[in-house]
N, C-alpha and C positions, 0 to 999 in steps of 0.2 A: 795400626788399626785399618781394617778393610772398609771398603765402600760397597755400595750395591753394584758398582761396575766390576767387582771381583767375584760376584756370585757364579758366573759361568766357569771361571778358573777353579773355584772351590768345588763346583759340581764335577769338574774333570778329575780333580784329585780324589774325590769320593768314588767316582766311577772306576778309576785305576785301582784303588784299594779294594773295591767290591769284586773286581775280576780276580785280583790276586788271592783274596780270601776264598772266593768260590773255587778256584783251582786247587785249593788245599782242603776243600770240604768243610770250611768254617762258615757257619751261619751267622755272620756278622755283616751288617751294612748291605744285606741282600734286598732290603726294602728301600725304596726311593726316599730320599730326603727332599721334600717339596721345595721348589725355589722360594716359596713364600716364607719358609722357615729361615733360610739363609738370608733373604732380604731383610726380614725382621731382625735377625742377629746383627747384620751390618748396620742397619738404621739405629739400633740401640747401643752400638759400640761394643758388642760381645764377640764379633768375628775379627780374628787377627790372622794376618798372612805373612809369610816370609817370601821375599822377592830376591831373586838372583838375576841380575841383568834384566830387570823388568818382568821376568817370568815368575809367576806364583809357583813356588816349589814345596810349600808346606802351609798348613793352616791349623787353627784351633779355635774353638769357641769357649768362652769363659763366662760363667754366671755367678752372681752373688748368692743365689739360692737355687734349689732344685727339688721343689716339693713333689713333683710327679714321680721322682725316683727315690728320693731320700725322706719323703714325708715332711712333717712339720718339726723337724729337728732344729733345735735352737743353736747348734754349734756354729760359730762364726767361721765359715769356710768359703773357699772358691771352688767352683764345680767345673770340671773339664769335660767337654764333649767334642766329638768330631775332630780328634787329633789325626791328621793325615799328612803323609809325605809323598811327594811325587815318586813314582816307581823309578824314574831316572836318577833319583837322589837317595835311594835306599842305601843304608850303610854310612851315610854322611853324618849321622848322629843328630839330625835335625829334630827328631821326635824327643830325644833326650834333652836337647837344648831348649826346646819349647816348654817341656815340663819344668826345667830349671827356671825359665823365665816366669812361668806361672807361680812357682814357689816364691821367687823373689818379690813378685807383685803382691802375693799374699802377706808376706812379712811386712812390706812397706805399708800395707793397708790394715795391719793389725789383725790379720786372720789367724785362727788357730790351726787350720788344716787345709789341705787340698784334697778334694774328693773326685772320684771318677768311677766309671763302670765300663765293663766290656762283656762280650759274649762269654758265657760260662764255659763253652767248649773251645775257646781260643786259648789253649794252654801256652802257646808261645808268647802271646801278649800278656797273659797273666804273669808269666815268669819275668818278662821285661819290667812290669810294674813292681813286682816283688823285689827284683834286684836293685831297684831304685828306692827302696825303703817304704813302699806302699804296703799296708797291711790289709789282708782280706777281712772285710767286716761281715758280710752275709751275701747270700744268693736270694734272688727273687725274680718274679716275672715283671717285665716292663712292656709297654706298648710301643710298637714300631713308630717311627716319625710320621708315617703316612696314616697311622691309626688302623692299619690293616690286620695286625695280628699281635699276639703276645710272644715275647722272646725271653729266654732264660738269661739273666744277667748276674754278674758278680760285681759287688761293690767293693771299692778300695779307698783307703784313706791314708794320707801321710801327714802326721802332725808336724807343725812348723816350729822351729826354734826361734824365739824372739830375743 
């Protein structure tokens, strides 16, 4: 679990991902995630980081509900946001391992599914999720974390075996 002291490192991971996505013409994470969002996530126990020799190399936020994106759905699920891996550790399967960890956490807590969303135009990430057993649920418009604009998002779900 992360603390508020990890917010700067989390912002650095998001910044690296933002640059990488921009260089590929993908409109995901191009809007700033306010520090207040990450501080709140850390304070509430929703922000998790992976450290390698004291360096934060990956992160994920996990929520028990996500009404802003998924509405008032009664499905017992865990919701993944801001899954990011350091550019220096791309290819080390940290993203895949973090998703596996979230799934294990979901099973331990009796959840029926893990849910997430990504930019609709991010075909590479969509393929990554689909190859890991996530099923496309629907597309919709979501508000950027800073509230500045609406973005096209694709929602995915993976049912958990208990």
